[in-house]
N, C-alpha and C positions, 0 to 999 in steps of 0.2 A: 504494500499500500504506500509506503514512504517513497518507494522508487517511482511509482505512478504519479504521485503528487509532484515530486521534484521535477519531473519531465515537463510539467506545465508551468510551475512557478519559476524555475530558474531562467527561462527565456524572458520572463517579464522583469525579473529583478536585475538581470545583467543585459544591458542593451549592446548588441553587437557593434564593433567599431564602425563598420560600413554604415549602419542605420544611424549612428550618432553623427557621422559626417554628413549624411543626407539631411538630417534634421537642422544641423547648423547652417547648411547652405540655404535652407528655406527661410531662415529668420530674417526679419527686417533690420537693416543696419540702424543702430541706435543713434548714429550722428544726424540722421534725417528726421527723427522724431521730436516733436514738441514736448518738452518736459511736462507741461501743464495739461496736456491732453490725455484723457484716459481712454484706452481702447476698450470699448464695451459694446456689445450688440444692443439694439434697441428692442425692448419687449412691448408689445401692445396687446391689449385685451379689450373686448367689447362685451358688456353684459346688457342683455335686453330684458326689459321689464313690461309686463302687460299692465293695462289700466288697473286691474284688480290688485296687482302686486304694488304698483305705485300708491294706490289708495291705502293698502295695508301699511306700507311704510310710513306714509304721511300720518295716518291715525296713530300709529305707535309712537312716532316722533312727537306728535302733539300731545299725547298722554304723558310721555316723559318730560315735556316742558310745562305741564299743569294746564294744558288747553284741551278742549274736546272737539271732535268732528262727529257729525251724524254717522250712525253705523251703516247706513244704506247708501252712501254717497258715491260709490265707485261708478255707477251708471251716469252720474251727472259730472264726472271729471273730464275736463277738456285738455288736450295737449296741443300746443302750437309752437312753432318756431319761426320768428321773424328775424329780429336782430339778436334775439336770445331766446332761451326756452321760456315759454309761458304756460304755467299750469293753473287752472282755476277750477273751483268746485262751486257749481251754481246751486242756489237753494230752490226747492220746489215752490213754484207759484211766485217767486220773487225775482226781480231783476238784479238782486245783489248777489255777488259772487265772492268767495273767499279766494284771493290770489296768493300764490306761493312764490317766494323768491327762489332763484336758482340755488342759493346757499342752503335754503331750507330743504329743498328737494334733494340736493346732493348729500346733506347731512342725514336726511331720512333714509336715503338708499344705502349709504355706508352703514348706518345702524341696522338696516334690514339684512344686509349681507353678513354682518357680524353675528346677528341672532340666528340666521340660517346656516351659519358656518361655511359661507362662501368666501374663499381667501382673496383679500385685497391688500396690496402692498401699501404701507403707510407713505413710502416716499414717491409713489406714483403720482403723476400729474393727472388730475381728474377733470373731465368735461362731459357735458350732457348734450344729447342730440335727440330730436324727435324725428321719427320715420313712421309715418301713418299713425297707427294706434299703439306703437312701441316707443317707450322711452329708453334710450341707450345710455349707459354709463361707460365712457371711454377711459381706459387706464393706460398710461405710457410711462415706461421707466427707461432711462437712458438718454443719450444725446439727441 
């Protein structure tokens, strides 16, 4: 058994000299690199939320801030995007609507993801976008 394992482990632990030469020849010369630039790939993710999920996120966010939303408001939720994301909850029979800021919606969606155990990087740049009846949370990490 030891002989069998060593046949697989030894080639990994000891890089043959020819392979080391090839690896070194593929490296970027350090004299051309800017010392302040970090070489890192960019990671992007897009999470799409239905109107029901957006309403649930807003409702829970409002409860955590000591405010209340009606329990049956998901049907009256409107999603629009002009210069920015606009989300409003209309009241039945009234012309009054509760408008939500992008910051409130973003915070509500992040709280929703934490509660549902959907991973979101803290350092990611977050933005919102409306496409039809779906609200998308865009996450970008890197340059």
